[in-house]
C-alpha positions in Angstrom: 34.7 15.2 26.7 33.9 17.9 24.1 30.3 18.7 23.2 30.4 18.2 19.5 26.7 18.5 18.7 27.1 21.8 16.7 30.0 20.3 14.6 28.0 17.1 14.0 25.0 19.1 12.8 27.2 21.0 10.4 28.7 17.7 9.2 25.1 16.4 8.5 24.3 19.5 6.5 27.5 19.3 4.5 27.0 15.7 3.6 23.3 16.3 2.6 24.4 19.0 0.2 27.1 16.8 -1.2 24.7 14.0 -1.7 22.2 16.3 -3.4 24.8 17.3 -5.9 25.7 13.7 -6.9 23.7 12.7 -10.0 25.1 9.2 -10.2 23.8 8.3 -6.7 20.4 9.8 -7.6 20.2 7.7 -10.8 21.2 4.6 -8.9 18.5 5.4 -6.3 15.9 6.0 -8.9 16.6 2.6 -10.6 16.3 0.8 -7.2 13.0 2.5 -6.5 11.7 1.4 -9.9 12.8 -2.1 -9.2 11.3 -2.1 -5.7 8.0 -0.9 -7.2 7.7 -4.3 -8.8 7.2 -5.6 -5.2 4.9 -2.7 -4.1 7.6 -1.6 -1.7 5.9 1.6 -0.6 2.7 -0.3 0.2 4.4 -2.7 2.6 4.8 -0.3 5.5 2.4 0.4 8.4 2.3 3.2 11.0 1.0 2.0 14.3 -1.0 -0.7 12.6 -2.4 1.3 9.6 -0.9 1.3 6.1 1.1 4.5 5.6 2.0 4.0 1.9 5.2 6.0 2.1 8.9 5.2 1.5 10.9 5.2 4.8 13.0 8.2 3.7 10.0 10.3 3.3 8.7 9.4 6.7 12.0 10.5 8.2 12.2 13.7 6.2 8.7 14.7 7.2 9.5 14.0 10.8 12.5 16.3 10.7 10.6 19.2 9.3 7.7 18.8 11.7 10.1 18.8 14.7 12.0 21.8 13.3 8.8 23.8 12.5 6.6 22.7 15.4 3.3 23.3 13.6 -0.1 23.9 15.3 -1.8 22.6 12.2 -0.7 20.1 9.5 -3.0 19.8 6.4 -2.7 16.7 4.3 -4.5 16.3 1.0 -5.0 12.6 0.2 -5.9 10.5 3.2 -5.8 7.0 1.5 -5.8 4.4 4.2 -5.0 6.8 7.0 -1.5 5.9 8.0 0.0 9.2 7.0 -2.4 11.4 9.0 -1.9 9.0 11.9 1.9 9.2 11.6 1.8 13.0 11.8 -0.8 13.0 14.6 1.6 10.7 16.6 4.4 13.2 16.3 2.1 16.0 17.4 0.9 13.9 20.3 4.6 13.4 21.4 5.2 17.1 21.0 2.1 17.9 23.0 0.4 20.2 20.5 -1.4 20.4 17.2 -3.9 18.8 14.9 -3.8 17.2 11.5 -6.5 18.0 8.9 -6.9 15.2 6.5 -8.6 16.1 3.2 -9.8 13.5 0.6 -12.5 13.4 -2.1 -13.5 9.9 -0.9 -12.8 8.8 2.6 -14.0 5.2 2.5 -15.9 3.9 5.5 -13.4 1.3 6.5 -10.5 3.9 6.3 -12.5 6.4 8.3 -13.2 3.7 10.9 -9.4 2.9 11.1 -8.6 6.5 11.7 -11.5 7.4 14.1 -11.0 4.4 16.3 -7.2 4.8 16.6 -5.6 6.1 19.8 -4.3 9.1 17.8 -7.7 10.1 16.4 -8.1 13.0 18.9 -5.6 15.0 17.0 -7.2 14.4 13.5 -9.9 16.3 11.7 -11.3 14.8 8.5 -12.7 16.9 5.6 -14.3 15.0 2.7 -14.4 16.7 -0.7 -12.3 17.8 -3.5 -9.1 19.4 -2.1 -9.5 22.4 -4.4 -13.2 22.9 -4.1 -14.3 26.2 -2.5 -16.4 24.5 0.1 -13.6 22.2 1.1 -11.1 25.0 1.5 -13.7 26.9 3.5 -14.1 23.9 5.8 -10.3 23.6 6.2 -9.8 27.3 7.0 -12.5 27.0 9.7 -10.4 24.4 11.5 -7.3 26.6 11.6 -7.1 28.7 14.8 -6.1 32.3 14.4 -2.4 32.8 14.6 -1.6 29.1 14.1 1.6 27.8 12.6 0.6 25.9 9.5 2.2 23.5 7.1 0.8 21.3 4.3 1.4 18.0 2.5 -0.1 17.6 -1.0 -0.6 13.9 -1.8 -3.8 13.5 -3.7 -4.4 13.7 -7.5 -0.8 13.9 -8.9 -1.7 15.5 -12.3 0.1 18.8 -13.1 -3.0 21.0 -13.1 -4.4 19.6 -9.9 -1.1 19.9 -8.0 -0.5 23.4 -9.2 -4.0 24.4 -8.1 -3.4 22.8 -4.7 0.0 24.6 -4.3 -1.8 27.9 -4.9 -4.7 27.1 -2.5 -2.7 25.5 0.4 0.5 27.5 -0.1 -1.5 30.6 1.0 -2.3 28.8 4.2 1.3 27.9 5.1 2.9 30.3 7.5 6.4 31.6 7.5 9.1 28.9 8.0 6.5 26.3 7.4 6.7 23.6 4.7 4.6 22.9 1.6 5.5 19.3 0.8 4.6 18.2 -2.7 4.6 14.4 -2.8 5.6 12.0 -5.6 7.8 14.5 -7.4 10.0 11.5 -8.4 7.6 10.9 -11.3 9.0 14.1 -12.9 12.3 12.2 -13.2 10.8 9.2 -14.9 10.2 8.5 -18.6 6.9 7.2 -19.7 8.4 3.7 -19.8 9.8 4.0 -16.2 6.7 5.5 -14.6 4.5 3.2 -12.5 1.8 1.3 -14.3 0.1 -0.2 -11.2 -1.7 3.0 -10.1 -5.4 4.0 -10.7 -4.1 6.8 -12.8 -0.8 7.1 -14.8 1.5 10.1 -14.8 4.8 10.8 -16.4 7.2 13.6 -17.0 5.4 16.9 -17.7 2.0 15.9 -16.2 3.1 15.4 -12.6 3.9 17.1 -9.3 7.5 18.1 -9.9 6.6 20.3 -12.9 3.8 21.8 -10.9 6.1 22.5 -7.9 8.7 24.2 -10.2 6.1 26.4 -11.8 4.6 27.3 -8.5 8.1 28.3 -7.2 8.6 30.4 -10.3 5.4 32.4 -9.6 5.6 32.6 -5.8 8.9 33.9 -4.4 7.6 33.4 -0.9 8.7 29.7 -1.2 12.0 28.1 -1.9 13.2 24.5 -2.0 15.0 23.3 1.1 18.4 22.2 -0.2 19.3 20.2 3.0 16.2 18.1 3.2 15.9 17.6 -0.5 19.6 16.9 -0.8 19.3 13.6 1.2 16.1 12.5 -0.5 17.6 9.9 -2.7 15.5 6.8 -1.7 12.4 9.0 -1.8 9.2 9.5 -3.7 9.5 13.3 -3.2 12.9 14.6 -4.1 12.8 18.4 -4.6 9.3 18.4 -3.1 10.0 20.0 0.2 9.3 23.7 -0.2 9.7 26.2 2.7 8.0 29.5 3.1 10.7 32.1 3.6 8.6 35.3 3.7 5.1 36.3 4.9 
């Protein structure tokens, strides 16, 4: 029987690009996500027993880029309950290499305990402090081995100014072919009426991650959006948020 793996991979890419070019599907997906938010859908999922607070499509997309890039270090800003850093640590454990650096301005004691007592804790380093403070960035840099392959996920304060500052700070740490994932870019597609009201802070179009990511791309030609990954992110919190470093 013919080995059709190459053809199937090409088929996947073609369909992802076609999906990314279909505005009707995107609008239908957006409406469904808005409706699902009434049931706190993103909050219902756990990773190995710990709340991950992600939509399933984002988990799958992040898994794909981690496998493709094979990082030595993943930085995530915004630890929350810990499921996301544990998810990425699980992948690195399966791949046999790497650490996750989790950064948060407030790592609550019960969340720290959930992380530090988990079987995947050996691949996690926690840094408490503002993600854009000089001392925090210094602590993060100290945990990155020389020559490491680095990617980053930005999922903390989602205001435009903060995300743009994070992009500038952590984008400099991402190495060639690595990803800078800007989370919750969907908010940039929502009107003030559509934007979630059940968060500790409220954001809507203009003051949100997508606007920050677009402006960062405009000022930093080292990064570009990945059209294949972003193309299939219809049931996602982060469409357009997967940026790849294409030059040193």
